[in-house]
C-alpha positions in Angstrom: 80.5 46.8 73.7 78.6 49.6 75.6 79.1 53.2 74.7 80.5 53.7 78.2 83.2 51.1 77.7 84.0 52.5 74.2 84.5 56.0 75.8 86.7 54.5 78.5 88.9 52.8 75.8 89.1 56.1 73.8 90.1 58.0 77.0 92.8 55.5 77.8 94.2 55.8 74.2 94.1 59.7 74.4 96.0 59.6 77.7 98.6 57.3 76.2 99.0 59.6 73.2 99.2 62.7 75.3 101.8 61.1 77.5 103.8 60.2 74.4 103.5 63.8 73.2 104.7 65.2 76.5 107.6 62.7 76.4 108.7 64.0 73.0 108.5 67.6 74.1 110.5 66.8 77.2 113.3 65.4 75.2 113.3 68.1 72.5 116.0 70.7 72.5 113.5 73.5 71.6 109.8 73.5 72.3 107.4 74.4 69.5 106.8 78.2 69.3 103.3 78.0 67.9 100.3 75.8 68.5 100.5 74.2 65.0 96.8 75.0 64.2 97.6 75.9 60.6 99.3 72.5 59.9 96.3 70.5 61.1 93.5 72.9 60.3 92.2 70.8 57.4 92.1 67.7 59.6 90.3 69.7 62.3 87.7 70.9 59.9 87.2 67.5 58.4 86.7 66.0 61.9 84.5 68.8 63.1 86.9 69.6 66.0 87.2 73.3 67.0 90.6 75.1 66.9 90.0 76.0 70.6 89.8 72.3 71.6 93.0 71.5 69.7 94.9 74.5 71.2 93.8 73.4 74.7 95.3 69.9 74.1 98.5 71.3 72.7 99.0 74.0 75.3 98.2 71.5 78.1 100.9 69.1 76.9 103.4 71.9 76.6 102.6 73.2 80.1 103.2 69.7 81.5 106.8 69.6 80.3 109.0 70.0 83.4 111.4 72.9 83.6 114.2 70.6 84.8 115.0 67.0 84.1 114.4 64.5 86.9 117.4 63.7 89.0 119.2 60.5 88.2 119.3 59.3 91.8 116.5 59.7 94.3 117.2 61.8 97.4 116.7 60.2 100.7 113.4 60.6 102.6 113.2 63.7 104.8 111.2 64.1 108.0 108.8 67.0 107.6 106.5 68.5 110.1 103.7 70.7 108.9 102.5 73.2 111.5 98.9 73.8 110.6 98.9 70.9 108.2 95.1 70.4 108.2 94.4 73.6 106.4 93.9 73.9 102.7 97.5 74.7 101.8 98.8 72.4 104.5 96.9 69.5 103.0 98.3 70.3 99.6 101.9 70.3 100.8 101.3 67.1 102.7 100.0 65.3 99.6 102.9 66.5 97.5 105.5 65.6 100.0 104.1 62.2 100.7 103.8 61.7 96.9 107.6 62.4 96.8 108.0 59.7 99.5 109.0 61.9 102.4 107.9 61.2 106.0 105.2 63.8 106.9 103.7 64.6 110.3 101.3 67.4 111.3 101.4 69.7 114.4 98.0 71.3 115.1 97.0 73.6 118.0 95.8 70.5 120.0 99.2 68.8 119.6 101.5 71.0 121.7 102.0 68.2 124.2 103.8 66.4 121.4 105.7 69.4 120.1 109.1 68.1 121.2 108.5 64.8 119.5 107.1 66.3 116.3 109.7 69.1 115.9 113.0 68.2 117.4 114.0 65.6 114.8 112.4 67.2 111.7 114.6 68.0 108.7 112.0 70.6 107.6 109.3 72.5 109.6 106.8 74.2 107.2 104.5 76.8 108.9 101.1 76.7 107.2 99.0 78.6 109.8 96.7 81.6 109.1 98.4 84.8 108.3 97.8 86.7 111.5 99.1 83.8 113.6 102.3 83.1 111.6 104.8 85.2 113.5 103.5 84.1 116.9 103.6 80.5 115.9 107.2 80.8 114.7 108.2 82.2 118.1 106.5 79.3 119.8 107.9 76.4 117.8 111.6 77.5 117.2 112.8 76.6 120.8 112.0 72.9 119.9 114.1 72.9 116.7 117.6 71.5 116.3 120.3 73.8 114.9 120.1 72.0 111.5 116.4 71.9 111.1 115.2 74.0 108.2 112.2 76.2 108.7 110.0 77.8 106.1 106.6 79.4 105.8 103.9 79.9 103.1 102.4 83.1 104.3 101.3 85.8 101.8 103.5 88.5 103.5 107.2 87.9 103.8 109.2 90.7 105.5 108.0 90.3 109.1 107.8 86.5 108.8 111.3 85.9 107.3 112.7 88.4 109.9 110.9 86.4 112.7 112.4 83.1 111.5 115.9 84.6 111.2 115.6 86.1 114.7 114.3 83.1 116.5 116.2 80.3 114.6 119.9 80.0 113.8 119.5 77.3 111.3 118.3 77.3 107.6 115.4 79.8 106.8 113.3 80.4 103.7 110.1 82.2 102.9 107.8 80.7 100.4 104.5 82.0 98.9 102.5 79.6 96.6 100.7 81.8 94.1 97.6 79.7 93.8 94.6 78.6 95.8 91.8 76.0 95.9 91.4 73.6 93.1 95.2 73.0 92.4 96.4 69.5 93.0 100.0 69.6 91.8 102.7 72.2 91.2 102.4 71.9 87.5 102.2 75.3 85.8 102.0 77.0 89.2 104.3 79.7 90.6 105.9 79.7 94.0 107.8 82.8 95.2 111.1 82.1 97.0 112.6 84.6 99.5 116.0 83.5 100.7 116.8 83.7 104.4 119.7 81.5 105.3 121.4 78.4 104.0 119.6 78.0 100.7 121.1 74.6 100.0 119.1 73.0 102.8 115.9 73.6 100.8 117.2 72.5 97.5 115.4 69.1 97.7 112.1 70.8 98.4 112.5 73.2 95.5 113.4 70.3 93.3 110.0 68.7 94.0 108.3 71.9 92.9 110.3 72.2 89.7 110.1 68.5 88.8 106.3 68.7 88.9 106.5 71.6 86.5 106.2 74.5 89.0 108.0 77.8 88.5 110.2 79.3 91.2 110.2 83.1 91.3 113.1 84.5 93.5 112.9 87.9 95.1 113.6 89.7 98.3 111.0 89.8 101.1 110.7 93.5 100.6 110.1 93.3 96.9 107.6 90.5 97.4 105.5 92.6 99.9 105.6 95.7 97.6 104.5 93.7 94.6 101.7 91.9 96.6 100.0 95.2 97.1 99.1 95.2 93.4 99.0 91.4 92.8 96.8 90.6 95.8 95.5 93.5 98.0 94.3 95.8 95.2 92.9 92.8 93.1 91.0 91.4 96.1 89.6 94.8 96.9 88.4 95.4 93.4 86.8 92.0 93.1 85.1 92.2 96.5 83.9 95.7 95.9 82.4 94.8 92.5 80.6 91.9 94.2 79.2 94.1 96.9 78.0 96.6 94.3 76.3 94.0 92.1 74.6 92.5 95.2 73.4 96.0 96.3 72.1 96.7 92.8 70.0 93.5 92.9 71.4 92.2 89.6 69.8 88.9 88.5 73.2 87.1 88.1 71.7 84.0 86.5 70.0 86.0 83.9 73.1 88.2 83.4 75.2 85.1 82.8 72.8 83.9 80.1 73.3 87.2 78.3 77.0 87.6 79.2 80.1 87.6 77.2 82.8 85.0 78.2 84.8 87.9 79.8 81.9 89.0 82.0 81.2 85.4 82.9 84.8 85.0 84.1 84.6 88.2 86.1 81.4 87.1 87.8 82.8 83.6 88.5 86.0 85.2 90.0 83.8 87.3 92.3 81.8 84.2 93.3 84.9 82.1 93.8 86.3 84.8 96.2 83.1 85.2 98.1 82.7 81.4 98.7 86.1 81.3 100.5 87.1 82.5 104.0 86.6 86.2 103.6 88.8 86.9 106.7 91.8 85.6 104.8 91.4 88.3 102.1 90.5 91.1 104.6 93.7 90.2 106.4 95.7 90.4 103.2 94.2 93.8 102.3 94.6 95.4 105.8 98.0 93.9 106.7 100.0 97.1 106.4 99.4 100.8 106.2 100.9 100.7 102.7 98.2 98.4 101.5 95.4 100.4 103.1 96.8 103.6 101.6 96.9 102.0 98.1 93.3 100.9 98.5 92.3 104.5 99.3 94.1 105.7 96.2 92.2 103.1 94.1 88.9 104.3 95.6 89.9 107.9 94.8 90.7 106.9 91.2 87.2 105.4 90.8 85.7 108.6 92.2 87.8 110.7 89.8 86.8 108.6 86.8 83.1 108.7 87.8 83.4 112.5 88.1 84.8 112.8 84.6 82.0 110.7 83.3 79.3 112.7 85.1 80.7 115.9 83.7 81.0 114.3 80.2 84.6 115.4 80.1 85.6 112.9 77.4 88.8 114.7 76.6 90.2 114.3 80.2 88.8 110.7 80.3 90.6 109.9 77.0 93.8 111.3 78.4 93.5 109.0 81.5 92.8 106.0 79.3 95.7 106.8 76.9 98.1 107.0 79.8 96.9 103.6 81.1 97.2 102.1 77.7 100.9 103.1 77.5 101.5 101.2 80.8 99.5 98.1 79.9 99.8 97.5 76.2 103.5 97.0 75.8 103.1 93.5 74.3 99.7 93.6 72.5 100.2 90.4 70.5 100.7 88.3 73.7 97.8 90.0 75.4 95.5 89.1 72.6 96.8 85.5 72.4 96.3 84.9 76.1 92.9 86.6 76.3 91.6 84.9 73.1 92.7 81.6 74.5 90.9 82.2 77.8 87.8 83.3 76.0 87.8 80.2 73.7 88.5 77.8 76.6 85.7 79.2 78.8 83.3 79.2 75.8 84.1 75.6 75.1 83.7 74.6 78.7 80.4 76.4 79.1 79.0 74.8 75.9 80.1 71.4 77.1 78.4 71.9 80.5 75.2 73.1 78.8 75.1 70.0 76.6 75.7 67.9 79.7 72.9 69.5 81.6 70.5 69.2 78.6 71.4 65.5 78.3 70.7 64.9 82.0 67.4 66.8 81.8 66.3 64.7 78.8 67.1 61.5 80.7 65.2 62.6 83.8 
């Protein structure tokens, strides 16, 4: 038997065992509270398997356990129309809804001649268009909807969008915000923000799909959502893009820097690269969407300037005071912080080592 075939057989057995482990966790009353490294440590050492690899397997199985049990009876198939369904998130929702055996159609900008046919009989219309176009598209499609058609959106700002849906449509309304981007293929271990509008029960079947795949629903008002997204999205994107612009202007040899980098620095550079390889207009829209967001970004820039001034004046006492105040805000759960960051560092280190060995093997065979 070839090595390739032996590896395939081992992979199939590993998948079977992981499925069995997830099944046991699903039916358990209480999930394990620790990763069980100590109990298997001698076995890991004997087999030459790193603790980081074992933790990755255990954590992955635990994350795959659904938050709710599957329903005993299957809900009937819904008719769903995705407005803008050919975009990244539109394609994602199309795949997940089809996987759940619902009837999905797509309405794009060239399909308005068929709008009556695509929208009038839909059980759900999900708006997946670019952020700047969302409110205008809502006003354009709602005259075609029946009174019982549910309408939802997935935009990254909620107050004006939910208000537009409520104003233009008398039927069920809900705002959704998937808190993930490219590279995600299921809802497992992902968060989706839910902003109630009207007639929540009309969306229960959709939310069930998310939860049954292991997704987490975070409920909040549209106002709270938009306030929190200033920190969660706008400031984060601004910081990441600004650091990328700075490193590019400095002419840093990123390939060489990555060779010398710690795992944390590598993650930071990769996050910058990930953001820069996507549609930058999406992120500039998110950052400039409201005066509150622009004002927060100016305050962030002022903070950078203040910190740089303290450093230039070598005012270590004032700098320490600033850092101490920040520590009090951030380090309220230091044990969890260390566990999460150590896990990320170990996982990235393991991944990079595996990719390096893979590249070396390919080079040797060339």
